[in-house]
C-alpha positions in Angstrom: -10.9 -9.9 21.6 -10.3 -6.3 20.6 -12.7 -4.6 18.9 -12.3 -1.3 16.7 -11.9 1.9 18.2 -11.6 4.1 15.3 -11.0 7.4 18.2 -7.6 5.6 19.1 -6.4 6.1 15.8 -4.7 8.8 14.3 -6.0 8.9 10.7 -4.2 10.3 8.5 -5.7 12.0 5.1 -3.4 9.9 1.9 -2.2 11.7 -0.8 -3.4 9.8 -2.5 19.5 -3.3 -45.3 17.8 -6.2 -46.0 18.5 -7.4 -42.3 16.2 -4.1 -41.5 13.6 -5.0 -43.2 13.4 -9.0 -42.1 13.8 -7.2 -38.3 11.0 -4.6 -39.6 8.7 -7.5 -40.7 9.1 -9.8 -37.6 8.2 -6.7 -35.1 5.0 -5.7 -37.4 4.0 -9.0 -37.7 3.8 -9.2 -33.6 2.6 -6.1 -33.1 -1.2 -5.5 -32.0 -2.5 -2.7 -34.9 -4.1 0.4 -33.1 -6.4 3.5 -33.9 -5.4 5.8 -30.6 -4.4 9.2 -32.2 -0.6 9.2 -30.7 2.1 11.4 -32.0 5.7 10.4 -30.2 7.5 13.0 -30.7 7.3 13.6 -34.4 10.1 16.3 -34.9 12.2 14.3 -32.6 12.3 11.6 -34.2 12.6 12.8 -37.8 15.6 11.0 -39.5 15.2 13.7 -42.8 18.4 15.5 -41.9 21.7 14.4 -40.1 22.1 16.1 -36.8 25.3 16.8 -34.5 26.2 14.2 -31.8 24.9 15.8 -28.7 21.6 16.2 -30.8 21.4 12.0 -31.5 22.6 11.4 -27.5 19.3 14.0 -26.5 17.1 12.5 -29.0 17.7 9.0 -27.3 17.3 9.9 -23.7 13.8 11.6 -24.7 12.8 8.2 -26.8 13.8 6.5 -23.7 11.7 8.2 -21.2 8.6 8.8 -23.8 8.8 4.7 -23.4 9.2 4.0 -20.1 6.1 7.4 -19.7 3.8 5.3 -21.3 0.6 4.2 -19.7 -1.3 2.2 -21.6 -0.4 -0.4 -25.1 -1.7 1.4 -28.1 0.7 4.7 -27.0 3.7 1.6 -26.6 2.7 -0.1 -29.4 2.7 3.2 -31.7 6.1 4.6 -30.3 7.6 1.1 -31.1 6.4 1.2 -34.4 7.7 5.3 -34.9 11.2 3.3 -34.1 11.2 1.0 -36.5 10.0 2.9 -39.2 13.2 5.2 -38.5 15.0 2.2 -37.7 16.2 3.9 -34.4 17.1 0.0 -33.0 19.6 -0.3 -35.8 20.9 3.2 -35.9 21.2 2.6 -31.3 22.1 -0.8 -31.6 22.5 -0.8 -27.5 20.7 -3.6 -25.4 19.3 -0.7 -23.2 16.9 0.7 -25.1 15.6 -2.8 -26.2 15.2 -3.0 -22.2 13.6 -0.6 -21.7 10.3 -1.7 -24.6 10.2 -5.2 -23.2 10.3 -3.8 -19.7 7.4 -1.1 -20.3 5.4 -4.2 -22.1 6.0 -6.5 -19.0 5.3 -3.5 -17.1 1.4 -2.9 -19.0 1.2 -6.9 -18.7 1.8 -7.6 -21.7 4.7 -10.5 -21.7 4.2 -11.9 -25.0 5.0 -8.9 -26.8 8.4 -8.8 -24.7 9.6 -11.5 -25.5 8.8 -11.5 -29.3 11.0 -8.5 -28.8 13.5 -10.7 -27.2 13.2 -12.7 -30.3 13.9 -10.1 -33.0 16.8 -8.3 -30.7 18.5 -12.0 -31.5 18.3 -11.8 -34.7 19.4 -8.3 -35.1 22.6 -9.8 -33.5 22.2 -7.7 -30.2 23.7 -10.0 -27.5 21.4 -9.9 -24.1 23.2 -7.6 -20.9 22.4 -8.6 -16.8 19.4 -6.1 -17.2 18.0 -7.9 -19.8 17.6 -11.4 -18.4 15.8 -10.1 -15.5 13.3 -8.2 -17.5 12.4 -11.2 -19.8 12.9 -13.8 -16.7 9.7 -11.9 -15.2 8.0 -12.2 -18.7 8.2 -15.9 -18.7 7.1 -16.1 -15.1 4.1 -13.9 -16.1 3.2 -16.5 -19.0 4.2 -19.4 -16.8 6.4 -20.5 -20.1 9.1 -22.9 -18.8 10.1 -24.6 -22.3 11.4 -21.3 -23.5 12.9 -20.5 -19.8 15.0 -23.3 -20.3 16.5 -21.9 -23.7 17.0 -19.2 -21.9 18.8 -20.6 -19.4 21.5 -22.4 -21.5 21.7 -18.9 -23.1 22.8 -17.1 -20.1 25.1 -19.5 -19.2 26.8 -19.6 -22.5 26.9 -15.6 -21.7 28.5 -16.0 -18.7 25.6 -14.1 -17.2 24.1 -17.0 -15.2 25.9 -16.2 -12.1 25.1 -12.7 -11.9 23.0 -11.6 -9.0 20.1 -10.0 -10.2 20.1 -13.1 -13.4 20.1 -15.9 -10.3 17.4 -14.9 -8.4 15.6 -13.9 -11.9 16.0 -17.3 -12.3 15.0 -18.9 -9.2 12.0 -16.9 -8.9 10.7 -18.3 -12.7 11.3 -21.7 -11.6 9.6 -21.1 -8.5 6.8 -19.9 -9.6 6.6 -22.9 -12.8 6.8 -25.3 -9.5 10.2 -26.5 -10.2 11.8 -26.3 -6.9 14.2 -28.6 -6.8 15.5 -26.4 -10.1 15.1 -23.7 -8.4 17.2 -25.0 -5.4 19.7 -25.9 -7.8 20.3 -22.7 -9.1 20.6 -21.0 -5.7 23.0 -23.9 -4.6 25.5 -23.6 -7.3 26.8 -20.7 -6.5 28.8 -20.1 -2.9 28.7 -16.5 -2.6 25.0 -15.8 -2.5 23.5 -12.5 -2.4 20.3 -12.0 -0.1 18.4 -11.7 -3.2 19.1 -15.5 -4.1 17.5 -15.9 -0.4 14.5 -13.6 -1.2 14.0 -15.7 -4.5 14.0 -18.7 -2.4 12.1 -18.1 0.4 9.2 -15.9 -1.6 9.1 -18.9 -3.7 8.8 -21.5 -1.4 6.0 -19.6 0.5 4.3 -18.2 -2.8 4.1 -21.9 -3.9 2.4 -23.2 -0.6 5.6 -24.5 1.4 5.7 -22.7 4.1 7.5 -25.1 6.3 10.3 -25.4 3.8 10.3 -21.1 3.6 10.6 -21.0 7.1 13.9 -23.4 7.5 15.7 -21.3 4.5 15.1 -18.4 6.9 16.8 -20.4 9.4 19.4 -21.0 7.3 19.8 -17.6 6.0 20.1 -16.1 9.7 23.0 -19.0 9.9 24.8 -17.6 7.5 25.8 -14.2 8.8 23.7 -12.1 6.0 20.8 -9.8 7.8 17.2 -10.3 6.0 15.9 -7.6 5.2 12.0 -5.8 4.2 11.4 -7.9 1.6 13.1 -11.1 3.7 10.7 -10.4 6.2 7.1 -9.8 4.6 7.5 -12.7 2.8 8.7 -14.9 5.8 5.8 -13.4 7.8 3.5 -14.4 4.7 4.6 -17.9 5.8 3.9 -17.5 9.3 0.5 -16.4 8.6 -0.3 -19.5 6.4 0.7 -22.0 9.3 -0.9 -20.1 11.8 1.8 -20.5 14.6 1.4 -17.7 17.0 4.8 -18.5 19.0 6.8 -18.2 15.3 5.0 -15.2 14.8 5.7 -13.2 18.1 9.6 -14.5 17.6 9.9 -12.8 13.6 7.6 -9.6 15.1 11.1 -8.9 17.1 12.6 -9.5 13.6 10.9 -7.7 12.1 12.2 -4.3 14.1 15.7 -5.8 13.5 15.0 -5.3 9.5 13.8 -1.5 9.9 16.0 0.4 7.6 15.7 5.0 8.5 15.7 4.8 4.6 12.7 2.7 3.5 9.5 3.3 4.9 8.1 0.6 7.2 4.5 0.0 6.0 4.8 -2.5 4.1 6.6 -5.2 7.0 3.6 -3.7 8.8 0.6 -4.4 6.9 2.6 -8.1 6.6 2.8 -8.4 10.7 -1.4 -7.3 10.6 -2.0 -10.0 7.7 -0.2 -12.7 10.1 -1.1 -11.9 13.3 -5.2 -11.9 11.7 -4.0 -15.5 10.1 -2.8 -16.6 13.4 -6.0 -15.9 15.4 -4.8 -12.9 17.4 -6.4 -9.2 16.0 -5.6 -7.8 19.2 -2.3 -8.0 18.2 -2.9 -6.7 14.9 -5.1 -3.7 16.2 -2.0 -2.9 18.3 0.2 -3.0 15.2 -2.2 -0.9 12.9 -3.3 1.4 15.6 0.4 2.5 16.0 1.4 2.7 12.7 2.3 6.5 12.0 0.9 6.0 8.4 -1.7 3.9 7.1 -1.9 2.7 3.2 -5.3 0.8 1.6 -3.6 -2.7 2.0 -3.2 -1.7 6.3 -7.1 -0.9 6.2 -7.6 -4.0 3.9 -5.7 -6.7 6.0 -8.0 -5.2 9.3 -11.2 -5.7 7.3 -10.2 -8.8 5.7 -9.0 -10.5 9.2 -12.2 -8.8 11.1 -14.4 -10.3 8.5 -12.4 -14.0 8.7 -12.9 -14.2 12.5 -16.8 -13.4 12.0 -16.4 -9.8 13.3 -18.6 -8.6 10.9 -19.5 -5.3 13.3 -15.6 -4.3 13.4 -15.3 -4.6 9.8 -17.5 -2.7 8.8 -16.7 -0.1 11.4 -13.2 -0.4 10.0 -14.3 0.3 6.5 -16.5 3.0 7.4 -13.1 5.6 9.1 -11.0 4.1 6.0 -13.5 6.1 3.7 -13.5 9.4 6.6 -9.7 9.1 6.2 -10.2 9.6 2.1 -8.4 6.2 1.3 -9.9 4.6 -1.8 -10.4 1.2 -1.0 -9.7 -1.6 -3.5 -11.3 -4.8 -5.2 -9.9 -6.8 -1.8 -11.4 -4.2 0.2 -14.9 -5.0 -0.9 -14.0 -9.0 -0.6 -13.6 -8.3 2.7 -16.5 -6.3 3.5 -19.3 -8.5 1.9 -17.5 -11.7 3.7 -17.9 -9.3 6.6 -21.9 -8.9 5.6 -21.8 -13.4 5.0 -20.5 -13.2 8.6 -23.0 -10.8 9.7 -25.8 -11.7 7.9 -27.0 -8.5 6.6 -28.3 -8.8 3.3 -29.2 -5.1 3.7 -25.9 -4.1 4.1 -24.3 -6.6 1.5 -26.1 -5.2 -1.3 -25.8 -1.3 -0.2 -21.7 -2.6 -0.3 -22.1 -4.1 -3.4 -23.3 -1.2 -5.6 -21.5 1.2 -4.3 -17.8 -1.2 -4.9 -19.7 -0.3 -8.8 -21.5 2.5 -9.0 -19.4 5.0 -6.9 -15.8 3.7 -7.0 -16.2 2.4 -10.5 -14.5 -1.0 -9.5 -15.8 -4.3 -12.0 -17.1 -7.1 -9.5 -15.0 -10.1 -9.9 -15.7 -13.2 -9.4 -15.2 -14.0 -5.4 -17.6 -10.6 -5.4 -20.6 -12.6 -6.7 -19.5 -15.7 -4.5 -19.9 -13.8 -1.5 -23.0 -11.7 -2.3 -24.5 -16.2 -3.3 -23.2 -16.8 -0.1 -25.2 -14.0 1.2 -28.4 -14.6 0.0 -28.0 -18.4 0.7 -27.4 -18.1 3.9 -30.6 -15.8 4.0 -33.1 -18.3 2.1 -33.2 -15.9 -0.5 -32.2 -18.8 -3.3 -34.2 -17.7 -6.3 -32.3 -14.0 -6.1 -29.0 -16.0 -5.6 -29.9 -18.0 -8.5 -30.9 -15.3 -10.3 -27.6 -13.5 -9.8 -25.3 -16.5 -10.5 -27.3 -17.2 -14.2 -26.7 -13.5 -14.8 -23.1 -13.1 -13.7 -20.5 -12.6 -16.4 -18.2 -15.0 -16.1 -18.8 -18.5 -15.6 -19.8 -19.9 -11.6 -16.8 -22.1 -9.9 -16.9 -24.6 -7.2 -17.1 -22.9 -4.2 -20.2 -20.4 -5.5 -22.0 -24.0 -6.3 -21.1 -25.4 -3.0 -22.4 -22.2 -0.6 -25.7 -22.9 -3.4 -25.3 -26.5 -2.4 -25.1 -25.8 1.5 -27.8 -23.0 1.4 -30.5 -25.7 -0.4 -29.6 -28.2 2.1 -30.9 -25.9 5.1 -33.5 -24.9 3.4 -34.5 -27.9 2.1 -35.2 -26.8 -1.3 -35.2 -29.5 -3.4 -35.6 -28.0 -6.7 -32.5 -25.4 -6.3 -30.6 -28.8 -5.1 -30.8 -30.6 -8.0 -30.2 -27.6 -10.0 -27.1 -27.2 -8.4 -26.0 -30.5 -8.2 -26.1 -30.9 -11.6 -23.7 -27.6 -12.6 -21.3 -29.7 -9.4 -21.7 -32.9 -11.2 -20.1 -31.5 -14.2 -17.8 -29.7 -12.8 -16.5 -32.3 -10.4 -17.7 -35.8 -11.8 -15.9 -37.5 -8.9 -17.0 -35.6 -5.8 -19.1 -37.8 -3.8 -20.1 -34.8 -1.8 -22.6 -33.1 -4.3 -24.4 -36.6 -3.9 -24.0 -36.9 -0.1 -26.1 -33.7 0.3 -28.4 -34.6 -2.8 -29.7 -37.3 -0.8 -29.7 -35.8 2.7 -32.0 -33.0 0.9 -34.2 -35.8 -0.4 -34.1 -37.7 2.8 -35.5 -34.0 4.4 -38.1 -34.3 2.1 -38.9 -37.6 2.8 -38.4 -39.2 -0.8 -36.8 -42.1 0.2 -37.1 -43.7 -3.4 -34.8 -40.4 -4.8 -32.3 -41.2 -1.8 -32.0 -44.7 -2.6 -31.7 -43.5 -6.8 -28.7 -41.3 -5.2 -27.4 -44.1 -3.3 -27.3 -46.4 -5.8 -25.5 -44.1 -8.5 -23.3 -44.0 -5.5 -22.5 -47.9 -5.4 -22.2 -47.7 -9.5 -19.9 -45.3 -9.1 -17.6 -46.3 -6.9 -18.1 -42.9 -4.8 -17.6 -43.3 -0.7 -18.0 -40.6 1.5 -14.4 -39.5 2.6 -13.8 -39.1 6.2 -13.3 -35.7 7.5 -10.5 -35.3 9.9 -8.4 -32.0 10.8 -4.8 -31.9 11.1 -2.8 -29.0 13.2 0.6 -27.7 12.2 3.2 -26.0 13.7 6.7 -24.5 12.8 8.8 -27.3 14.1 
């Protein structure tokens, strides 16, 4: 297995009117109040005196730019409230301004406000256009609001917008994210002259929905149709191939990636997807070859390498890669630290794990998520520090999930800790009362300590609840 060689890399530094009253009432009701001082174009938006037509057009441009440049929800709320007070949207009824505000709410991860705004737009009598649909569909997808999306689909059909290229791909993506793949396929098949965007939407939906084989099959159909895949297609397909772990297919797709390269676009995204694909196929030597030949590397490039090494138990290479990443002045993100902590788990390096966990919080200001706490609980449990692991789980700001409790249950069995095993089993039974594994492991812990009466009691509970140990099995998959 090829190891990580930092000297072979070129490490670049990455620089890093009643109707008015009705609308206003409806919009004010859906806006959160804000106390952040922000004076959006107070002079430019002042409606006190009439202005020439050129000045009005300039003001509209400035407003559009300000809406697009809002960096937080407080700014956007206050700017939007100002537009309501000055009747800007009524005086400029073009859908462009509505679309711009909806897009900003969606960008700032407030899709519900975007949906409220669309309702207000409809009540104001402003008809949606081809730019409205993709924005509001993205909001529906984030909220998984399928019922509203179906209604919106009906509106799009009545207006004749459903066959538009951007709208069609938006509906396919939305239905796919909701798990309604049949509806996504129906939308895809209703248009005989499909554009590449619709193919990408369906392939991406299948891949992200856990249907990797179907995604590969659709890619084959795309190739037969005469259309050439682009970088978006290849990123999606390589991801599906990684899920299958099919090395032969991975080598074929590598060729397609080279064919899809564009002079106008940087190829970092596609190369990152190749690294991830080879890592999931178990070939970190090939992943390293792609990585070492990249002219530009971003945080995803480094993270893919670190995670790949960590998953395959190459803890030293993962940590060496992380060291080089920091030397290259690339700021790690939360996913990077999941890989780093996973490497510490596989390497059994408790002190390094604690060091990197504290570094994540204190140096980079990253708030630990459930995955980070899970890695630390697993690390401490494997090292036999069960009480310390228990303390960390109890002090977590969120509830532990089944994965974390499972790690602690395995550690309790390894170190034959009855007290810890009973405590973990209690929580696991609350989360998954149907899971036979909890009872089996707890029974094994009792047996290791010679507590045969407790073993008999556990087996009695399993009989009473009709729980039986499910036999394990392995399943080989391929793209065929």
